[in-house]
N, C-alpha and C positions, 0 to 999 in steps of 0.2 A: 822536755824534762831530761836532765842528764844525771848520770851517776858519778859523783866525784871520785868514787873508789876505782873507777875504770878510766883508762886514758881516752878511749874512743866510744862513740855511739854506734858507728857502723864501720866495719872493715869490708871492703870489696875485695874478695880473694879471687885471684885469677884476673886481675884488673888489666893485664897486658894482652889478654886474649880478645878476640873480636867482640863477643857479647859483653865481656867485662868492661871494655872501653865504652861501649854504648851505654851500659848501665851507669858507669861512673859519670859519664857526661850528663845523663838525665839527673842524677843526684846533684851534680854541681849546679844545674840550672833550676832545680825545683825543691831541694831540701830546705826546710825553714832555717832562717838565720840562727846561728848558734849550734847547729848540728855538727858534731865532731866526727869528721869523716877521715878515713885512711885507706890507702891502697895496699893490698897484700898480694904476695906471690913469691916465686922462687928466685927471680932475677931483679936485684936492686936497680941495675942499669936500665932494664926495660920498663920497670915501674916508674923510674925517674923520667923516662922519655914520655910516658903517658901523662904524668903530672905536668910536664912542660907543655904538652899538647893541649891539655885542658885549661892551662893557665891558672892552676890552683896551687896552694902551698900545703897540701895535706901531708901528714907523716906517711912514711913507708914502713911496712912490716914484712920482713923477709922470712919465709918459711916454705920449705919444700913439702910436697904432699905426703912424703913418707918419713918426715922428721917429727917423730912423736912429741918430743920435748918442745920443739919450736912451735908446733901447732897448739900445744897446751898453753904456751905463753901467749900466743896470738888470741886464743879463745878467752883467756883470763883478762886480756887487755881491753875487751870491748863488750858492749851490750848485745850487739847483733853481728853475726857474720853472714854476708851474702857471698855465695860461692858459685862460680860459673865453670869450675874445673871438672870436666868429665873426660872419659866415661867415669861415672861416679863409682861403679862397682870396682873399678881399677884404682881410682885416685881419691875417692871421697870418704872411705870408711873411717880413717883416722881423724879427720876433721870433724865429722858428725859426732864421733865418740867424745872428742875433746870438748866440744860445745855442750854436750849433754852433761858431762862431768863438771864443767865449770859453771853450770847454770846460765849459759849464754844462749840467747835465741839464735836461730839458724834458719836460713832460707836458701833453696837451691832451685835448679831447673831440671832435675832428673825426670826422665820418662822411662826409667829402667825398673821393671818389676822386681828383679832379683836384688837390686841394691836397696830398694825401699823395704822389701821383706827382711833383708839382713839388718837394716837400721832399726826396724820395729823390734826385732828379736834382741838386738844387742843394746839398744839405747832407750827403749820406752820406759822401763822401770827406773833407770837412772835419772832420766829427764823428769819423770813424775816427782822423784825425790828432790831434785835440785830446783824444779820450777822452770826449767828450760823448755821453750816451745821449739821443737825440731819440726820444721814445716817444709816438707819436700814438695816439689812440683809447682813452683810459683811462677810459671810462665805460660806459654801456649799449652804445654803440658803442665797443669791441668786446671788452671784457674777458670777459664770460660766454662768448662764442663761442670766443675764443682760448684761455682757460684750460680750458674744458670739453674741447676736443680735446686740449690738452696733457696733462691728467690721464688721459684715455682712452688715449692712446698710451703714456703712462708705465706704466699698469697692465698693458696688453697686453705690453709689453716685459719688465716684471718677471716675468710669468708664462711668458715664452718662447713666447708665442702668435702671434708674427709681427707684421707691419706692418698698419696700417689700410688697408682697401680701401673699400668703399662705406660712407659715414658720413653720417648725417642728424641735424641738430639740429631738435627740435620744441619750439616754445613751447607747453607743455601747460597753462599758466595764466598770466594776466597781468591786473593791474588798474592803470591809470594812463593818463595822457594823453600825447600827443606834444607836445614843447615848441615854443614859438615860435621858439627858436633853430634847432631842427632844420628847421622849415619855411622859415626864412629862408635857411639853407644850401642846402636843396634848390632853392629859388627862384633863388638866385644861380648855382648850377651849371647849371641848365637854361638860364639866360640865356647862359652862356658856350658851352655845347655847341651851342646853336642857331645860333651864328655861326661855328662852326669844326668842319668835318667830321672833321678829324684828331683833335680832342679827343673827339668823339662815339665814335670807334673806341676810343680809350683807355678811356673810361668804360664801354664795353660789353664789353671783353675780360675774361674770367674771371681772367686773369693780369695785370691792369693794374698791380698793385703788386709783382709778382715782380722779383727782382734781375736775372734773365736769362731772358727769355721763351723763347729758343731751347733752354734747358736743361729746360723744363717738358715733361711728357708730354702727348700729344694725347688728352685725355679729353672733349672737347666742352664744352658749356655747363653740364653737370652738373645740369640741372633747376632752375635758379634761379627760374624763373617758372612752374613747372608746378603743377597740382593733382594730389594723389596719394592713393590709398586708404591709410588708416592701417595696415591690416593688411599692406601691402606693405613698410612700414618695420619694424613689429614687431607680433606677434599681439595685444599688449595695447592697441594703439591702435585706436580705433573711429572710424567716420565717414570723411569726406574731409578731407584737410589742404590748407590754402591756402598760397600763397607768403607768406613773412614779409617785411614791408615793408623791413626792414633787411638782407636777405640779399645784395643787390647790393653792399653794402660789406663786411659781416662776412666773407663767404666769401673775399674777396680778401685780407683781413688774415690769415686762417688759412692760406691758400695761401702767403703770403709767409713766415709762420713756418716752414712746412714747408721751403721753399726755403732760408731762412737757416740752417737746422740740417742742411743737406746731405740733405734729404728723409728726416728721421728718422721722419715719419709713414708714408712709403712712396711709391714712384713710381707705384703704382696707387691712391693715395689720391684718392677722389672725394668731394666734400663739397657738401652743399646744406643749406638752412635752410627750414623750413616752420612753420606754426602751426595748432594745433587750433581748430576753430570749433564743436566739440561733436560728439555722436555720434547726433543725431537723423536720421531718414530724409531730412531736408531739408539735411543737411550738404553734399552735392554742390552744391546750389543756392547755399548760403551761401558755400562756398569759391570757386566761380566768380564770385559777386558781389563778393567781396573782391578777387579778381584783376582783374576789370573795373573796379572802383571805384578801385583804385590807379592803373591805367592812365589812367582818366578824370581823376584828380587831376593826373597829370603833364601830360596834354594840356591840361587847363584852365589850368595855371600857365604854359603856353607861349603861350597865345592871349590877346591883350590884353583882349577883352571879358569872357571868363570869369575871367581873372586879377583884374580889377578887383573882381568880385563875391567871389571866393575870399579876396582880401586883406582884405575886410571881415569875413569869417566865421572865418578861421583864427586860431590863437593868435599874438599879437604877440611879437616879440623882447623879452626882458627881463621877460616876465610868466611866471607859474607858479601852481601850485595852492597852496591853504592848507597850513599846517603839518600840520593833521589829515589832509588828503588825501595829503600826502607820507608820513606815517607809515602810513596805511592801505593804500597801494599795495603791490604785490608782483609777483614773476614767478618762474616755474619753467621752466627749459630742460632738456630731456632729450636726451641724445646717444646714438644707437644706431649700432653699427658691426659689421661682419663683417671679421675679419682675414684675412690671406693663408693662414692655416692652417684657416680655417673656424670659428674661435672667435667667439662673439658677446659683446659687452660693452655696458654702459650706463654713462654718466656723468650726473651731475645738478649743475646750478648753480641754486641757489634763494636768493633774497634778499628781505628785507622792505624796503618803502619804494617810493615811486613810481619806476618804472624810470628816467625821464629826469631826476629831481631828487634825491629822498632817497637811493636806491641809488647813483645816479651820483656823488653827492658823496662817499660812502664810498669807492667804488672809486678815484676821482681822488685824494682826499687820502691814502689808504693807499699808492697808487703813489708819491706824492711822499715820504712818510715812509720807504718802503722804500729809495729812492735816498739819503736822508740817513743813516738809521740802520743799514741792513743792507748797505751797499755791498760789503763784503768777502764776503758770502754770495751775491751775485747771480750769475746765469749768466756764464760766462767769455767773453761775446761782445764785450767791449770796447766802444768807442764806435761810433756809426753811427746811421742812421735805422732804428730797430728796432720790434718789436711788443711788446705786453705780455708774451707768452709768452717771447720771446727775450731781452728786457731784464730782466724781473723774475721770471718763472718761479715756482719753488716758494716763494720768499720771499713773493711777493704772495699765492699760494694760502694760505699759513699765516696771513698777516696778515688776510686776509678771513675765514678761518675763525674767528679770534679775535674779529673784529668781528661775528660772528653769521651769516655767509653759509655755506650748506651747499654744499660742493663734494666730490663723491664719485665713485668709479669702481669698478665691479665686473663680474666675469664672470657671464654669464647661464647 
């Protein structure tokens, strides 16, 4: 379905960046015939090079991230904007606002609490008025987490087994590297919170993305930074589990989904994310080493002397793995819950492809295609600053299954 009043169905903004190219390639290979695609960014020359590389004849839309008028024209020209340009707190505010005002659907890859909070405050009411679905975090941050809990709650409800209570996501296997863009976003957010105590409190709150903090139950921090014996989560899990490095963002997205659906998961829904580090007798040492190492990385990025060294060692923005590494990567996330009736359930989200690149490009592109081609079947949430589960729901689950992603839920 196309809108003749708009020139394009999807504009990939930041298409000359590493993830932008991968996403554009996926769309070139998998978008249904007739989908009107375009490449967007600040450099016509670089975008033309990408177009030539992909062997497509898509239009080019030039707009810099701080050119308000150009971004407004871009948003008005298309039904959906896909943006890979981060850090979003630095480069993404104007584009999200332009899409909300133009009634244009929008998807991105942010894992930045402060950007998402800003967008909620700045754009939600506008997007409700215009009908735009502003959907943040449509990649490894945070589609697996959000849809994993979505199908878990859905299966429990279908069985009449009650609402979700204690729920834990465990990364049981993963192969792939952290992207330079993720590191750059992390770096920028640390710079911001270092100067503003109020923003530090926002970033630290487990309900920092919730629509109404006063409506949330008081369930504490919910174990976001703890190490946990695997058997405490489920008897099948061995060894000690470490904190998952993306938990501080993903958990807040999932809690926002719960709140936006009038607490469909439950008011006693407690959610945390952990990762397996193996089942050897040394797993407690390794898990605590992961916890301490991530804390040391954060501290190192905040201190000028160590940051200088880390900047030399960590991946750079716009860089990424080889095509072979993207193909050979994978991840499996298992979700365990006990419902309010005492029933136990497990969901699984497993995908092939490097989590931050290959798999992310599939999730991002399929999110955009769902907004273009399946709009009538989407959840009846209307417009607003939404989450993948509340904006795309079962439509995206089915699209990802067709694309080869395993998404299941079952009673144990």
